[in-house]
C-alpha positions in Angstrom: 17.0 -6.0 -1.9 14.5 -4.0 -3.3 10.8 -5.2 -4.0 8.2 -3.5 -6.3 5.5 -2.1 -3.9 2.1 -1.3 -5.0 -0.2 0.9 -2.8 -3.9 0.2 -3.5 -6.1 3.1 -2.7 -8.6 6.0 -3.9 -8.1 9.5 -4.6 -9.1 11.8 -1.7 -8.3 9.1 0.9 -6.7 10.8 3.9 -5.4 7.4 5.1 -4.1 6.7 1.6 -2.2 10.0 1.8 -0.8 9.2 5.2 0.5 5.8 3.7 2.1 7.7 1.0 3.9 9.9 3.5 5.2 6.9 5.3 6.6 5.5 2.2 8.2 8.7 1.2 9.7 9.1 4.6 11.2 5.5 4.3 12.6 6.4 0.8 10.7 3.6 -0.7 9.5 3.6 -4.2 6.0 2.4 -5.2 3.2 2.7 -7.6 -0.4 3.4 -6.7 -3.3 1.7 -8.1 -6.8 3.4 -8.0 -9.2 0.6 -6.9 -12.3 2.7 -8.0 -11.2 1.9 -11.7 -11.9 -1.8 -11.4 -14.9 -3.4 -9.8 -12.8 -6.5 -8.7 -10.3 -4.4 -6.9 -13.2 -2.2 -5.3 -14.6 -5.4 -3.9 -11.3 -6.7 -2.7 -9.8 -3.7 -1.1 -12.7 -1.3 -0.7 -12.9 -1.6 3.2 -9.2 -2.2 3.7 -7.4 0.6 2.0 -4.8 1.6 2.0 -3.1 -1.8 1.4 0.6 -2.0 0.6 1.4 -5.2 -1.5 4.8 -6.7 -2.4 4.8 -8.1 -6.0 7.5 -10.7 -5.5 5.6 -12.8 -3.0 2.2 -11.2 -3.0 2.2 -10.3 0.7 -0.1 -7.6 1.8 0.0 -5.0 4.5 -3.4 -3.6 5.5 -3.9 -0.4 7.2 -3.1 0.8 9.9 0.6 0.5 9.4 3.5 2.8 10.5 7.2 3.3 9.7 8.3 0.2 11.7 5.7 -2.1 10.5 6.4 -1.1 6.9 10.2 -1.9 7.6 9.2 -5.1 8.8 7.0 -5.9 5.9 9.8 -5.1 3.3 12.0 -7.7 5.1 9.8 -10.6 5.0 
């Protein structure tokens, strides 16, 4: 089963780049959302990024995560 994944982050965030690498290695598709573009997102995610979110159940996976934790997360 495929879920729509959202990666919340900011430009020039090295941790966000690491998260993107994990998702790429896992052959997952996602779309990124720049939290700096909206005050509400910046407030919600500013100290937690990168954050991976599933749109089917709104579950969120905060950093730090690795390949194994992402695989567990998408199987929830």
